[in-house]
DSSP file (Angstrom, degrees, kcal/mol; ACC not computed):
  #  RESIDUE AA STRUCTURE BP1 BP2  ACC     N-H-->O    O-->H-N    N-H-->O    O-->H-N    TCO  KAPPA ALPHA  PHI   PSI    X-CA   Y-CA   Z-CA
    1    1 A X     >        0   0    0      0, 0.0     4,-2.1     0, 0.0     5,-0.2   0.000 360.0 360.0 360.0 -45.6  269.0   -3.2  142.5
    2    2 A X  H  >  +     0   0    0      1,-0.2     4,-2.2     2,-0.2     5,-0.2   0.866 360.0  54.6 -62.1 -36.5  272.2   -3.1  140.4
    3    3 A X  H  > S+     0   0    0      2,-0.2     4,-2.2     1,-0.2    -1,-0.2   0.894 108.0  49.0 -65.3 -39.9  273.9   -5.4  142.9
    4    4 A X  H  > S+     0   0    0      2,-0.2     4,-2.6     1,-0.2     5,-0.2   0.898 111.0  49.7 -66.1 -41.0  271.1   -8.0  142.5
    5    5 A X  H  X S+     0   0    0     -4,-2.1     4,-2.6     2,-0.2    -2,-0.2   0.900 110.9  50.5 -64.3 -40.4  271.3   -7.8  138.7
    6    6 A X  H  X S+     0   0    0     -4,-2.2     4,-2.3     2,-0.2    -2,-0.2   0.918 111.7  47.2 -63.7 -44.2  275.1   -8.3  138.9
    7    7 A X  H  X S+     0   0    0     -4,-2.2     4,-2.3     2,-0.2    -2,-0.2   0.928 113.7  47.2 -64.9 -45.6  274.7  -11.4  141.2
    8    8 A X  H  X S+     0   0    0     -4,-2.6     4,-2.6     1,-0.2     5,-0.2   0.914 112.1  50.7 -63.0 -42.5  272.0  -12.9  139.0
    9    9 A X  H  X S+     0   0    0     -4,-2.6     4,-2.6     1,-0.2     5,-0.2   0.912 109.9  50.2 -61.0 -42.5  274.1  -12.3  135.9
   10   10 A X  H  X S+     0   0    0     -4,-2.3     4,-2.3     2,-0.2    -2,-0.2   0.912 111.2  48.7 -61.8 -43.8  277.1  -13.9  137.5
   11   11 A X  H  X S+     0   0    0     -4,-2.3     4,-2.4     2,-0.2    -2,-0.2   0.929 113.1  46.7 -63.6 -45.9  275.1  -17.0  138.5
   12   12 A X  H  X S+     0   0    0     -4,-2.6     4,-2.3     1,-0.2    -2,-0.2   0.934 114.1  46.9 -63.4 -46.6  273.6  -17.4  135.0
   13   13 A X  H  X S+     0   0    0     -4,-2.6     4,-2.3     1,-0.2    -1,-0.2   0.870 111.4  52.1 -64.5 -36.3  277.0  -17.0  133.3
   14   14 A X  H  X S+     0   0    0     -4,-2.3     4,-2.2    -5,-0.2    -1,-0.2   0.921 109.6  49.1 -64.7 -43.6  278.6  -19.4  135.7
   15   15 A X  H  X S+     0   0    0     -4,-2.4     4,-2.0     1,-0.2    -2,-0.2   0.907 112.0  48.7 -63.2 -41.2  276.0  -22.0  135.0
   16   16 A X  H  X S+     0   0    0     -4,-2.3     4,-1.0     1,-0.2    -1,-0.2   0.895 111.2  49.9 -64.9 -40.0  276.5  -21.6  131.3
   17   17 A X  H  < S+     0   0    0     -4,-2.3     3,-0.2     1,-0.2    -2,-0.2   0.882 111.0  49.2 -67.2 -37.8  280.2  -21.9  131.6
   18   18 A X  H  < S+     0   0    0     -4,-2.2    -1,-0.2     1,-0.2    -2,-0.2   0.896 115.3  43.4 -68.2 -40.3  280.0  -25.0  133.7
   19   19 A X  H  < S+     0   0    0     -4,-2.0     2,-0.2    -5,-0.2    -1,-0.2   0.560  95.5  94.6 -85.4  -8.0  277.6  -26.7  131.2
   20   20 A X     <  -     0   0    0     -4,-1.0     2,-0.3    -3,-0.2    -4,-0.0  -0.586  50.9-173.6 -87.7 148.7  279.3  -25.7  128.0
   21   21 A X        -     0   0    0     -2,-0.2     2,-0.1     3,-0.0     3,-0.0  -0.981  33.8 -98.9-134.2 147.4  281.8  -28.0  126.3
   22   22 A X        -     0   0    0     -2,-0.3     2,-0.3     1,-0.1     0, 0.0  -0.395  42.7-110.7 -65.0 143.8  284.0  -27.2  123.3
   23   23 A X        -     0   0    0     -2,-0.1     2,-0.4     0, 0.0    -1,-0.1  -0.573  39.0-172.8 -74.9 135.2  282.6  -28.4  120.1
   24   24 A X        -     0   0    0     -2,-0.3     2,-0.1    -3,-0.0    -3,-0.0  -0.972  28.9-107.0-129.3 145.2  284.7  -31.3  118.6
   25   25 A X        -     0   0    0     -2,-0.4     2,-0.4     1,-0.1     0, 0.0  -0.470  39.4-115.2 -66.0 139.1  284.4  -33.0  115.3
   26   26 A X        -     0   0    0     -2,-0.1    -1,-0.1     1,-0.1     3,-0.1  -0.643  31.8-124.0 -77.2 128.3  283.0  -36.5  115.6
   27   27 A X        -     0   0    0     -2,-0.4     2,-0.2     1,-0.1     3,-0.1  -0.347  29.9 -97.9 -69.2 153.4  285.6  -39.0  114.6
   28   28 A X        -     0   0    0      1,-0.1    -1,-0.1    -2,-0.0     2,-0.1  -0.492  51.4 -99.9 -65.5 139.4  284.8  -41.5  111.9
   29   29 A X        -     0   0    0     -2,-0.2     2,-0.2    -3,-0.1    -1,-0.1  -0.377  37.2-151.8 -65.4 137.6  283.6  -44.7  113.5
   30   30 A X    >   -     0   0    0     -2,-0.1     3,-1.2    -3,-0.1     4,-0.3  -0.564  34.1 -98.6 -98.7 171.2  286.3  -47.4  113.7
   31   31 A X  T 3  S+     0   0    0      1,-0.3     3,-0.4    -2,-0.2    -1,-0.1   0.757 124.8  53.8 -63.0 -21.9  285.5  -51.1  113.7
   32   32 A X  T 3  S+     0   0    0      1,-0.2    -1,-0.3     4,-0.0    -3,-0.0   0.677 106.4  50.5 -85.3 -17.5  285.9  -51.0  117.5
   33   33 A X  S <  S+     0   0    0     -3,-1.2    -1,-0.2     3,-0.0    -2,-0.2   0.255  91.0  96.0-105.4  13.4  283.4  -48.2  118.1
   34   34 A X  S    S-     0   0    0     -3,-0.4    72,-0.2    -4,-0.3    71,-0.1  -0.073  89.0 -40.3 -90.3-165.0  280.5  -49.6  116.1
   35   35 A X        -     0   0    0     70,-1.9    -1,-0.2     1,-0.1     2,-0.1  -0.154  62.7-124.2 -62.9 153.6  277.6  -51.7  117.4
   36   36 A X     >  -     0   0    0     -3,-0.1     4,-2.3     1,-0.1     5,-0.1  -0.382  23.7-105.2 -90.4 169.3  278.2  -54.3  120.0
   37   37 A X  H  > S+     0   0    0      1,-0.2     4,-2.7     2,-0.2     5,-0.2   0.880 121.9  57.0 -60.5 -39.0  277.3  -58.0  120.0
   38   38 A X  H  > S+     0   0    0      1,-0.2     4,-2.0     2,-0.2    -1,-0.2   0.923 108.6  45.1 -58.8 -44.9  274.5  -57.2  122.4
   39   39 A X  H  > S+     0   0    0      2,-0.2     4,-2.5     1,-0.2    -1,-0.2   0.895 111.6  52.8 -66.9 -39.8  273.0  -54.7  120.0
   40   40 A X  H  X S+     0   0    0     -4,-2.3     4,-2.5     2,-0.2    -2,-0.2   0.910 107.7  51.8 -61.4 -42.6  273.5  -57.1  117.0
   41   41 A X  H  X S+     0   0    0     -4,-2.7     4,-2.5     1,-0.2    -1,-0.2   0.928 110.7  48.1 -59.4 -45.6  271.6  -59.9  119.0
   42   42 A X  H  X S+     0   0    0     -4,-2.0     4,-2.6     1,-0.2    -2,-0.2   0.914 111.6  49.4 -62.5 -43.1  268.7  -57.5  119.6
   43   43 A X  H  X S+     0   0    0     -4,-2.5     4,-2.1     2,-0.2    -1,-0.2   0.896 111.5  49.2 -63.6 -40.5  268.6  -56.4  115.9
   44   44 A X  H  X S+     0   0    0     -4,-2.5     4,-2.0     2,-0.2    -2,-0.2   0.931 112.7  46.9 -64.7 -45.6  268.6  -60.0  114.8
   45   45 A X  H  X S+     0   0    0     -4,-2.5     4,-2.5     1,-0.2    -2,-0.2   0.919 112.3  50.2 -62.5 -43.7  265.8  -61.0  117.2
   46   46 A X  H  X S+     0   0    0     -4,-2.6     4,-2.5     1,-0.2    -1,-0.2   0.868 107.9  53.5 -64.4 -36.2  263.7  -58.0  116.2
   47   47 A X  H  X S+     0   0    0     -4,-2.1     4,-2.5     2,-0.2    -1,-0.2   0.909 110.5  46.8 -64.4 -41.3  264.2  -58.8  112.5
   48   48 A X  H  X S+     0   0    0     -4,-2.0     4,-1.4     2,-0.2     6,-0.2   0.908 111.1  52.2 -66.7 -41.1  262.9  -62.4  113.1
   49   49 A X  H  <>S+     0   0    0     -4,-2.5     5,-3.2     1,-0.2     3,-0.3   0.935 112.6  44.9 -59.3 -45.6  260.0  -61.0  115.1
   50   50 A X  H ><5S+     0   0    0     -4,-2.5     3,-1.4     1,-0.2    -2,-0.2   0.908 111.1  53.2 -65.0 -42.5  259.0  -58.7  112.3
   51   51 A X  H 3<5S+     0   0    0     -4,-2.5    -1,-0.2     1,-0.3    -2,-0.2   0.736 110.6  49.1 -65.4 -22.2  259.4  -61.4  109.6
   52   52 A X  T 3<5S-     0   0    0     -4,-1.4    -1,-0.3    -3,-0.3    -2,-0.2   0.118 128.6 -87.8-108.5  20.8  257.1  -63.6  111.6
   53   53 A X  T < 5S-     0   0    0     -3,-1.4     3,-0.3     4,-0.1    -3,-0.2   0.567  72.4 -77.5  92.4   9.2  254.3  -61.2  112.2
   54   54 A X    >>< -     0   0    0     -5,-3.2     3,-1.9    -6,-0.2     4,-1.3  -0.208  67.8 -52.1  92.3 176.4  255.3  -59.6  115.4
   55   55 A X  T 34 S+     0   0    0      1,-0.3    -1,-0.2     2,-0.2    35,-0.1   0.700 126.7  68.2 -66.9 -20.0  255.3  -60.7  119.1
   56   56 A X  T 34 S+     0   0    0     -3,-0.3    -1,-0.3     1,-0.2    34,-0.2   0.684 117.4  24.3 -71.6 -14.3  251.6  -61.6  118.9
   57   57 A X  T <4 S+     0   0    0     -3,-1.9     2,-0.3     1,-0.2    -2,-0.2   0.511 123.1  40.7-121.8 -11.2  252.6  -64.5  116.6
   58   58 A X     <  -     0   0    0     -4,-1.3     2,-0.4    31,-0.2    31,-0.2  -0.996  44.5-175.5-150.1 142.4  256.2  -65.3  117.3
   59   59 A X  E     -A   88   0A   0     29,-2.4    29,-2.5    -2,-0.3     2,-0.1  -0.992  25.1-133.4-135.9 132.1  258.8  -65.7  120.1
   60   60 A X  E     -A   87   0A   0     -2,-0.4    27,-0.3    27,-0.2     5,-0.0  -0.397  42.6 -82.0 -74.9 159.3  262.5  -66.4  119.5
   61   61 A X    >   -     0   0    0     25,-2.4     3,-2.0     1,-0.1     4,-0.2  -0.206  45.7-104.0 -60.2 156.2  264.2  -69.1  121.5
   62   62 A X  G >> S+     0   0    0      1,-0.3     3,-2.2     2,-0.2     4,-0.8   0.783 115.1  68.8 -55.7 -33.2  265.4  -68.1  125.0
   63   63 A X  G 34 S+     0   0    0      1,-0.3    -1,-0.3     2,-0.2     3,-0.1   0.713  91.7  62.1 -63.4 -18.2  269.0  -67.8  124.1
   64   64 A X  G <4 S+     0   0    0     -3,-2.0    -1,-0.3     1,-0.2    -2,-0.2   0.449 104.8  47.7 -86.0  -0.3  268.2  -64.7  122.0
   65   65 A X  T <4 S+     0   0    0     -3,-2.2    -2,-0.2    -4,-0.2    -1,-0.2   0.525 105.0  67.0-110.7 -13.6  267.0  -62.9  125.1
   66   66 A X  S  < S-     0   0    0     -4,-0.8     5,-0.1     1,-0.2    -3,-0.0   0.024 105.9 -31.2 -92.8-159.3  270.0  -63.7  127.4
   67   67 A X    >   -     0   0    0      1,-0.1     3,-1.7     3,-0.1     4,-0.4  -0.339  57.0-132.4 -57.8 132.5  273.6  -62.6  127.3
   68   68 A X  G >  S+     0   0    0      1,-0.3     3,-1.5     2,-0.2    -1,-0.1   0.809 103.0  66.4 -60.6 -31.3  274.7  -62.2  123.7
   69   69 A X  G 3  S+     0   0    0      1,-0.3    -1,-0.3     3,-0.1     4,-0.2   0.779 103.6  47.7 -60.8 -25.0  277.8  -64.2  124.2
   70   70 A X  G <  S+     0   0    0     -3,-1.7    -1,-0.3    -7,-0.1    -2,-0.2   0.446  88.8 107.6 -95.7  -1.9  275.6  -67.2  124.8
   71   71 A X  S <  S-     0   0    0     -3,-1.5     2,-1.5    -4,-0.4    -7,-0.1  -0.402  87.0 -98.6 -74.6 154.8  273.4  -66.6  121.7
   72   72 A X  S    S+     0   0    0     -2,-0.1    12,-2.1    12,-0.1     2,-0.3  -0.568  75.4 130.3 -76.7  91.5  273.8  -68.9  118.7
   73   73 A X  E     -B   83   0A   0     -2,-1.5     2,-0.3    10,-0.2    10,-0.2  -0.927  43.9-152.5-140.9 161.3  276.0  -66.8  116.5
   74   74 A X  E     -B   82   0A   0      8,-2.0     8,-2.5    -2,-0.3     2,-0.4  -0.954  12.6-144.6-130.0 154.4  279.2  -66.8  114.5
   75   75 A X  E     -B   81   0A   0     -2,-0.3     6,-0.2     6,-0.2    -2,-0.0  -0.982   1.3-156.5-120.1 129.9  281.5  -63.9  113.7
   76   76 A X        -     0   0    0      4,-2.3     5,-0.1    -2,-0.4    -1,-0.1   0.478  37.7-117.8 -88.2  -0.8  283.2  -63.8  110.3
   77   77 A X  S    S+     0   0    0      3,-0.3     4,-0.1     1,-0.1    -1,-0.1   0.416 100.7  82.7  82.3  -4.1  286.1  -61.6  111.4
   78   78 A X  S    S-     0   0    0      2,-0.2    27,-0.2     0, 0.0     3,-0.1   0.096 119.3 -80.0-119.9  20.2  285.0  -58.9  108.9
   79   79 A X  S    S+     0   0    0      1,-0.2    26,-1.9    25,-0.1     2,-0.4   0.662  94.0 115.6  94.9  16.7  282.4  -57.1  111.1
   80   80 A X  E     - C   0 104A   0     24,-0.2    -4,-2.3    25,-0.1     2,-0.4  -0.976  42.7-164.6-126.1 131.4  279.4  -59.4  110.6
   81   81 A X  E     -BC  75 103A   0     22,-2.8    22,-3.0    -2,-0.4     2,-0.5  -0.920   7.9-159.1-106.2 136.2  277.6  -61.6  113.1
   82   82 A X  E     -BC  74 102A   0     -8,-2.5    -8,-2.0    -2,-0.4     2,-0.5  -0.977   5.2-162.4-117.8 123.9  275.3  -64.3  111.9
   83   83 A X  E     -BC  73 101A   0     18,-3.1    18,-2.5    -2,-0.5     2,-0.5  -0.893   5.7-172.0-106.2 129.0  272.6  -65.6  114.3
   84   84 A X  E     + C   0 100A   0    -12,-2.1     2,-0.3    -2,-0.5    16,-0.2  -0.973  26.9 143.7-122.4 115.0  270.9  -68.9  113.6
   85   85 A X  E     - C   0  99A   0     14,-2.5    14,-3.3    -2,-0.5     2,-0.2  -0.942  39.8-121.0-149.9 165.9  268.0  -69.6  116.0
   86   86 A X  E     - C   0  98A   0     -2,-0.3   -25,-2.4    12,-0.2     2,-0.3  -0.678  22.5-169.5-109.3 162.8  264.6  -71.1  116.3
   87   87 A X  E     -AC  60  97A   0     10,-2.3     9,-2.7   -27,-0.3    10,-1.9  -0.926   3.2-167.2-146.6 171.5  261.2  -69.6  117.2
   88   88 A X  E     -A   59   0A   0    -29,-2.5   -29,-2.4    -2,-0.3     7,-0.1  -0.917  36.0 -79.7-151.4 171.3  257.7  -70.6  118.1
   89   89 A X    >   -     0   0    0      5,-0.4     3,-1.8    -2,-0.3   -31,-0.2  -0.446  46.4-111.5 -75.3 157.0  254.2  -69.2  118.6
   90   90 A X  T 3  S+     0   0    0      1,-0.3    -1,-0.1   -34,-0.2   -33,-0.1   0.761 116.0  54.2 -62.8 -24.8  253.5  -67.5  121.9
   91   91 A X  T 3  S+     0   0    0    -34,-0.1     2,-0.3     2,-0.0    -1,-0.3   0.279 109.9  51.3 -94.1  12.8  251.2  -70.3  123.0
   92   92 A X    <   -     0   0    0     -3,-1.8    -4,-0.1     1,-0.1     0, 0.0  -0.971  57.1-154.3-143.9 156.4  253.7  -73.1  122.4
   93   93 A X        +     0   0    0     -2,-0.3     2,-0.7     2,-0.1    -1,-0.1   0.345  68.3 106.8-107.6   2.3  257.3  -74.0  123.3
   94   94 A X  S    S-     0   0    0     -5,-0.1    -5,-0.4     1,-0.0     2,-0.1  -0.731  72.9-127.5 -86.1 116.3  257.7  -76.2  120.3
   95   95 A X        +     0   0    0     -2,-0.7    -7,-0.3     1,-0.1     3,-0.1  -0.369  38.5 161.5 -64.3 138.4  260.0  -74.5  117.7
   96   96 A X        +     0   0    0     -9,-2.7    21,-0.7     1,-0.2     2,-0.4   0.471  56.7  59.0-129.6 -14.5  258.5  -74.3  114.2
   97   97 A X  E     -CD  87 116A   0    -10,-1.9   -10,-2.3    19,-0.2     2,-0.4  -0.953  58.4-158.5-125.9 138.8  260.6  -71.5  112.5
   98   98 A X  E     -CD  86 115A   0     17,-3.2    17,-2.1    -2,-0.4     2,-0.4  -0.959  13.0-168.5-112.7 134.8  264.3  -71.2  111.9
   99   99 A X  E     -CD  85 114A   0    -14,-3.3   -14,-2.5    -2,-0.4     2,-0.5  -0.976  12.0-170.1-124.4 137.9  265.8  -67.8  111.3
  100  100 A X  E     +CD  84 113A   0     13,-2.9    12,-2.2    -2,-0.4    13,-1.8  -0.980  17.9 175.5-124.8 115.4  269.3  -66.9  110.0
  101  101 A X  E     -CD  83 111A   0    -18,-2.5   -18,-3.1    -2,-0.5     2,-0.5  -0.981  17.1-156.5-128.6 129.2  270.0  -63.2  110.4
  102  102 A X  E     -CD  82 110A   0      8,-2.9     8,-2.7    -2,-0.4     2,-0.5  -0.901   8.9-170.2-106.7 132.7  273.2  -61.4  109.6
  103  103 A X  E     -CD  81 109A   0    -22,-3.0   -22,-2.8    -2,-0.5     6,-0.2  -0.984  12.7-143.2-123.3 126.2  274.0  -58.1  111.3
  104  104 A X  E >   -C   80   0A   0      4,-2.7     3,-2.0    -2,-0.5   -24,-0.2  -0.391  30.3-105.4 -83.1 165.9  276.9  -55.9  110.2
  105  105 A X  T 3  S+     0   0    0    -26,-1.9   -70,-1.9     1,-0.3   -25,-0.1   0.625 122.3  54.3 -68.3 -11.9  279.0  -53.9  112.6
  106  106 A X  T 3  S-     0   0    0    -27,-0.2    -1,-0.3   -72,-0.2   -26,-0.1   0.332 125.6-100.1-101.4   6.5  277.3  -50.8  111.4
  107  107 A X    <   +     0   0    0     -3,-2.0     2,-0.4     1,-0.3    -2,-0.1   0.602  68.8 150.4  92.2  12.4  273.9  -52.2  112.1
  108  108 A X        -     0   0    0      2,-0.0    -4,-2.7     1,-0.0     2,-0.4  -0.680  31.4-155.2 -78.8 128.5  272.7  -53.3  108.7
  109  109 A X  E     -D  103   0A   0     -2,-0.4     2,-0.4    -6,-0.2    -6,-0.2  -0.886  15.5-179.4-111.9 133.4  270.4  -56.3  109.1
  110  110 A X  E     -D  102   0A   0     -8,-2.7    -8,-2.9    -2,-0.4     2,-0.9  -0.983  22.1-143.5-133.3 123.2  269.8  -59.0  106.5
  111  111 A X  E     -D  101   0A   0     -2,-0.4   -10,-0.2   -10,-0.2     3,-0.1  -0.760  20.3-179.9 -83.9 107.9  267.4  -61.9  107.0
  112  112 A X  E     +     0   0A   0    -12,-2.2     2,-0.3    -2,-0.9   -11,-0.2   0.842  68.0   0.1 -78.9 -35.6  269.2  -64.8  105.2
  113  113 A X  E     +D  100   0A   0    -13,-1.8   -13,-2.9     2,-0.0    -1,-0.3  -0.978  56.2 169.3-154.3 141.1  266.6  -67.4  105.9
  114  114 A X  E     +D   99   0A   0     -2,-0.3     2,-0.3   -15,-0.2   -15,-0.2  -0.745  44.7  80.7-153.7 102.6  263.3  -67.5  107.7
  115  115 A X  E    S-D   98   0A   0    -17,-2.1   -17,-3.2    -2,-0.2     3,-0.1  -0.890  77.0 -11.3-172.9-160.2  261.1  -70.5  107.3
  116  116 A X  E    S-D   97   0A   0     -2,-0.3   -19,-0.2   -19,-0.2     2,-0.2  -0.191  81.0 -88.8 -57.8 150.0  260.5  -74.1  108.4
  117  117 A X        -     0   0    0    -21,-0.7     2,-0.2   -22,-0.1    -1,-0.1  -0.424  46.0-142.5 -63.8 126.9  263.2  -75.7  110.6
  118  118 A X        -     0   0    0     -2,-0.2     2,-0.2    -3,-0.1    -1,-0.1  -0.606  18.6-107.0 -90.3 151.6  265.8  -77.3  108.3
  119  119 A X        -     0   0    0     -2,-0.2     2,-0.5     1,-0.0    -1,-0.1  -0.532  31.1-128.2 -75.2 145.7  267.4  -80.6  109.2
  120  120 A X              0   0    0     -2,-0.2    -1,-0.0     1,-0.1     0, 0.0  -0.830 360.0 360.0 -97.2 131.0  271.0  -80.3  110.2
  121  121 A X              0   0    0     -2,-0.5    -1,-0.1     0, 0.0    -2,-0.0   0.495 360.0 360.0 -68.6 360.0  273.5  -82.6  108.4
C-alpha cells in the first residue's frame, strides 16, 4: 500500500512540475506587440456593422472580409489605421453607405463617418 501511494504521489508531483512555469511580470506592450492590421480590419468592419443595425441590415464590401493588406486603409505612422469602405443591405450588391473608421494600435475604435456615399473629388 505504501508503495502505491509513493508511486501515485510521484506521478502527481511530476505532472505538476511539468505543467508549471515560473511567474513572470507581463511586459508593457510596445507598439510592435499591439493589435495587428487583421484585428484592426475586423474591429472597423464590426463597428460599421453595429452602426448600421447589424448583419441583418448591413454588409461591408468584400475587401473588408479578405486579407487585411488588401483592405481600403491608410496608416498614419503613429499607430492608427483608418479604413474607408462602402456597404450595402444584405439583399443588394449596390453600395449605399460609406464608413470611415479609425482603429488605434491598442484597439480603440472611432467611427469618423457613417452615412450616404460621398462623392470623391
